[in-house]
N, C-alpha and C positions, 0 to 999 in steps of 0.2 A: 387466481381469477378464473372465470369460466371461459370456455372456448369462444363464445360469442363476443365477450369483451376483448379477448386477446385478438380476435379477428379484426375488430374495429380499431384497436390500438395499432395494429400492423398497417391497416389501411391509412390511418392518420399519419403515420410516418412517411407514406408515399405521396402525400399531398404536397405539391410544389409550393415552396415558400413557407412550409410549416416545419420549423426546426424544433429543438428541444424546449426552448423558452416559450415560443408561441403555443406549442402543444400543451405544455403545463398550464398556461393561462386558460386555454379552452377547457381543459379537464377540471380545473378549479372552479370555473364558472358553471359548467354544465353537469358536473358530477361524475360522469364516466364517458368513455369514447363512444359507446352506443348512442348515448343521448346527444352527442355532438352531431352525429349524422342524421339523427331524427329531428333535430331542431329546425325551426323555420328560419328563413333568411333574416326576417325582422328581429328574431331573438339573437341571432349571431351578430347582427349589426349593432346591437346594443352593447357589445363587449368592446371596451376601449382598445383601439389599435387593429380591430378586425374590420377591414373594408370590403367593398363589393367585389374586388378582384379576387381576394382570398376566399370569399364565400362562394364564388363561382367555381373555384378549384375544388372546394370541399364537396360540391355537388357533382363532380366528374366521376362517373361510375367506373371508369377504366381502372382505377386504383384497386378495386376489390379483387380483380383476377390475380394481381400480384400478391395481395394479402393472403388469398386462399392458397396459393402455391407455397408461400413461406410457412403458413400455419401447418400445412401437410408435412413439410420437412420437419418442423419442430416436433410434431406429434409422433412421426415415424422414427425419429432418432432420439427420443427421450431428452430433449433439450429443456432445461429449466429456464423459465422466464420470470423476471421481476420487473414490475412497474414502479416508478418512483413513489407511488402511494402505498406500496405493499410493505408489510412488516419484514419481508425477506430481503428487501432492498437495503444495501449498506447504509447505515445510519448517517455517517459523516458525509457521504455523497449526496444525501438528500438536501444538505445545506449549501450545496454548490449550485448557483443559479443556472449554470450551463451543464449540469449533470445530465447524463443520458435519460431519455424518457423510458427506455427499456434496456435491460441487461439480459443477455443470453449466456447460459453457463452449463458446464458439464462437470461431473465429478461429485465430490462430497464436501461442498463448501459450507462452513458453519460460522456465521458472524456473531455467535454468542460471546466469543472472546473479544473483549474490547481493546486488547493490545494488538494493534495492527501497524506494521511499519513497512514502508516501501524502500527497496534498495535498488539504486540505479547507478549507471556509470558507462564508461567506454566499452565498446565492443572489442577493443584491443587491450584487454586487461593484462597488467604486468604481474610477475610473480609476487611483488610486494602487495599489489591490490588484492590478488587472489588469496594470499595468506591472511591479510587483514580481514577480508570478508568472511572467510571460514572461521577465524578466531572469534570475530564479533558474534556471529550467530551461535557458535558453540557456547560462548559466555552467557548469551541471552536465553539459551535453551531452557534452563530451569524456570524461567518466567513464562514460558509457553506462548510466545507471540506468534501472530500470523505473519508470514513473510510474503510480501507482494513484490512482483517484478514483471518484466515484459517478455520473458522467455526468449530473449535474443541472445546473440553471441556475447561472450565476454562476461561482464559483471553479472548480468541477469541470470545466466545459466549457472554460474558459480553459486549465486545466492540460492537458487532453487535446489541445487544439489546439496548444499550445506544444510538446508532446511530438512530435506529428505533424510540425510545422515543423522540428524538430531531429532528425528521423529516429530517435526513441527509441521503444522498445516502451511501449505504454500499455494499461492494463487498466481497464475500467469495471465496477465491482461494482454490480449492479443489484438493486432491491428487488422484483422481479417475475419471472415466467417468461420464458424466452427466445423465446417465441412472440409477443412484442410489444416495442415500443420506447417508453420514456417518458423525457422528454417527446417527443411525436411530432415536434416541430420539430427534434429532433436526429438524425432519420433520415439526414440528409445527411452525417453524420460516420461512420456505421456502417462503410461499406466501407473507408475509410482506416484506421480503428482496427483492423479485423479483418485488414488486410494485415500489420500489425506490432503484434501484441497481440490484443486481443479483449474479450469480455464474459464475466462470471462471475457465478453466482448459486447460492443453495442452494434456490431456489424452483422448484416444478414448473411445467410449462406450465399455462396457465389461471389462474395466480396474478396478481392485479391489484396495482398499486402502492399498497397500503393504508398508512396512516400508521404502524402498528406494524411493518410490514415494513422501513421505512427505519431505524428504531431497531435492529432485529435485524441488518440489513445492516451497520451501523456496526462491529460486532465483527469482521467479516471485513476491513474496511478497516484497522482498527487492528491486527489480529493478523497479517496477511499480510506486513507491512512491517517494515523495520528501524527506521524512524522515521516519525512523523506530523507534518506541518507544517500549522499553522493560519494561513492568509493573512489573513483578516479574519473577524470574528464579533461579533455583538451580545453583550450580557451573558448572553443565553440562546440556545441554538441546538443543532442536531444536531451541528455540528462540535465543540462542547465535550463532548458525550457521547462522540464518537470519541476526543477527547484524553484524557478520563478513562479510557476503556477501554484505550487505549495505555499509560497509566501503570500500570493494573492488570496488564497483561501484561508489565510491566517493559521497555517500549520507550521509546526517546528521543522526546520531544515538543519541538517548536519552535513559537514563535509570533512573528509579525511585529508589532513595536510600532507604535503610531500616536499621534496627538494625543489628549489626554484628552477633548477636545470632540467627537471623531468617534464616532458611534454604533457603527459597525462595526469600531472598534478597541477598544472597551471589553472585549470578551471576551478578546482577545489580551493586552491590558495586564494584565487580572486574572490570567490564567494565569501570566504572568511574575512579577507581584507576589507571588503565593502559591507561587511556586517549583514550579509544576506544568509549566512549560515553559522551555526554554532560549530566550534572546533570539536572534532571527535577523535579521541585517541584511544578510547576503550569503551566497553559496554557500560562501565560505571558512569561515564559522562551522559550517556543517553538516559539511564535509569534515574539519575539525579535531576536532570533538567525536565524530564517528562513526569517526574514525581510518581513513578510506579511504586506500588505498595508491595514490597518483597514479602512481608509477613503473611499476607493473604494470598500468596502465590499458590495456584492450584496444583502445580506439578512438583513443588518442593517435597523432598522426602521427609519422613518423620524424623525428629531429632533423635540422635543416637546417644547412648550413655557415654561412649568413648568416640571422640572425633579425631581423625588423623589430620594433622597440619603439616604442610611441607616446611622446609627450613625458613623460607621467606615469611610465610604466614606465622610461624612460631615466633620469629623475631619481632614482628609487629605486635602480636598478641602479648608477649612478655613485656614489651615497652608500655602498652596501654594498661596492663595490670599494675605496673609500677607508677605510671604518671597520672592515670585517671583519664578524664576527658581531654581530648586534644584535637586541634584542627588538622586537616589533611596536610597542609603545607609543612607544618612542624613535624608531623609523623614522617613525612618523606625526608626531611632534613636530618632528623635524629636517627632514623633507621637506614639512611644512606641509599634511598631509592629515588629514581626520577619520578616526577608526578604522573606521567603517563602509565608507568608500570604499577605504582602503588594504588592507583584508582581501580585497576582490574583485580589486584590482590584483595583489596578491601571488599569489593563486590562479592568475590568468591567466599570470603570470610563471613559476610552477611548471610549468604545463602546457606552456609554451614551452621549459622546460628551462634557464632562465637563473638561477633561484634555487632553493634547497632549504630546507625547514623542518627545524629541529632541536628537540630537547626543550626545554621551557620557553618556547615561543613565540619562539624565536630563528630568525633567517633569515641565510643567507649567499649571496653571489653565486657562481655557478659559472663 
């Protein structure tokens, strides 16, 4: 968008009583933000839900000084801005009625990859949760997903770090302006994240990380992705709000189960028990439910003439060669593996090109 349009979009955001939904209605009717401010009062009054009080606020010239100051900050600091009408705006977020009018970002974010998952959870992550998070992202790495999280303590930063270690694009959705980093102890990760990914927010510069901003931020985390994964959560917490928002947006939600006695598994177990989340025990669960196409994976290496299988993979491969097509449960039983483990093994074997999945949870050797 040009500077004039961005200037008027920023001004529109500062009009009292104009939130994201009303702003989108005005833009849809008038065509662009510049036209909104150039429209006569009678034209604006013809739009359903736009009354005289709001029209009066649209004519208040004081908003333009604020817009000019923010525009100057954006231009001076190389901030990327996407309007909900732009091609650069995240496609899935466009379908959320309350999605932000504008998104501000830094770094090298590329939404051409359609595999986008959000990973959320407690800020007091346990060793169990950290290990699962790292393992999950490592298993998913060949499929080249974008990892989205909130750059907070705990699950968030573990997810970002695991994405960096596996050379995956990762995006931190922050609850403040891009003129600051919160928490400050995470400044050391900023450069690496911006090299392959970046930071995104709906908040103007000068906006502090207030409590209500985190709740508001969660709808972006939920709406931007194909699925939301809750690694660990107490019975109440921000990650459960994100999970509920994802359900409201008709997105898939996954939760990692834990022992009933573990405080930070109670939230996940309850999501599964109330059927608000799919049970997640390995990357294979995610791949199968989301129906991700492994064969067309852009990061998979070329097939080799000689493929090395570990002992567990060789055992399963030999069994499938002998028995032919078989369902996952029977493979687990005959090869003496728990379901949660064999799912991950089969996913790795698919990525190596030695087995293929078939409808009905069937697998066969190649």
